[in-house]
Every structure is written in structure tokens, then in C-alpha cells.
C-alpha angles and dihedrals in degrees: 000000000000119000114252117230112246119230113254115276117248089252089057090051090051092049092049091049092048094047090052091048092052093047093047100042110025095094092049092051094047089051090048091056095039090058093048107039146003107330091220089064097048098093093044092050091048089051089052090054091050090049088054090048090053093049092046097034092133090058097050109102106234091212093053108032098141096049089049089051091049092049090051089045090056091055091044092051092048090052091047092052091049090053090055094057112084104188130140109250094247089058099049108124119239092230140000114293089237095230111150093215090060095056109083092195092058096039088065089066115088097198109086093198092054090046090052093047092049091047091054097053094068135250099281094048091045091051091051094047094048094046088053097042103034102029096033095230118167127208097280093047092046088052090055093048094046095041094235137111123283092249090049091052092048090050092046091051091048092050091046091051091049092050091048091050090050092047091047091049092050091050093047095048093070 
């Protein structure tokens, strides 16, 4: 009697899923980090996101893997940036200093006027605009990354675009 092939074990399914996720999305994640921080850290930060995805594989929505990875990447980058700042607690600034040369996302832009306009729209709007423009995320994917509804993400993108147009117009009217 021939031996029947056993269905793959759940661990095998998880490993196959994870391997496919890494193959499909590693380049996108490395680019995400390279545009937002020191390029030499991009691969390590992407690996950290994938390690989180493996640990939390049951929580990753199969229909929205990349947005989940980008959301996790945002948290990972924020943690990484906090680790780089060595300030006594009583000297921690209340908010970012607002200097363009300190924002790795904006320093990647060659056009000074665009950098200035993006800087003036605020951090949340800038994040939404760059996720849409650089990462190519649509409304549903933005909603996943931001942790809001699809209609909320569409509205946030629309408002961010409007504020960028206004900021651009103000800069160009001088």
C-alpha cells in the first residue's frame, strides 16, 4: 500500500507564507527606510520589521500585508530614532526643531521649495503624502497603515493634498 502524502503542518504553512512575504516586500521596506533614515540602517530596520511580522504572524491581515508592514515600519523607525538621541530627560525638546536638514525624509528631496512646502504641512500630513507618493499606497492601504477607516484615510489624503497645494502656492507667490 503506497504511503499517502501528509498535508503540510501549520508550521510549514507559516514558513511558506513568511518566505513569500519577505521575497515580495523586502525591497519595498528597505526603500521605505532608506528614504527616511540613514541608508546604512535600512536593511537592519527592515529585518526588524520582518522579525516582528514573524512573531505576530497570526495578527498580520493576509489581505493587507504591505500596509501592516509599513505601519510596523513607522513604529520601528520611531523607536530607532529615539535610541539615537542621547539627551537627559530634562533637556528633551517638546517638539521637533523643524529644521529641514534634520528630517531625513525631506533631505532626500532635491527641490528646496518642495521641501519647504512639505515641512510646512505638518508631520501627519507629510507622512500621508509620502506614503501615497513614495510607497504608492491607495486609500485602503493608507487606512491600514494609519489605523483608521477607508473614508477617513481618503479624507486625510485629500486634506493633506489641499494643505500642500496651499503651502506650495504661498511659497510660489513671493
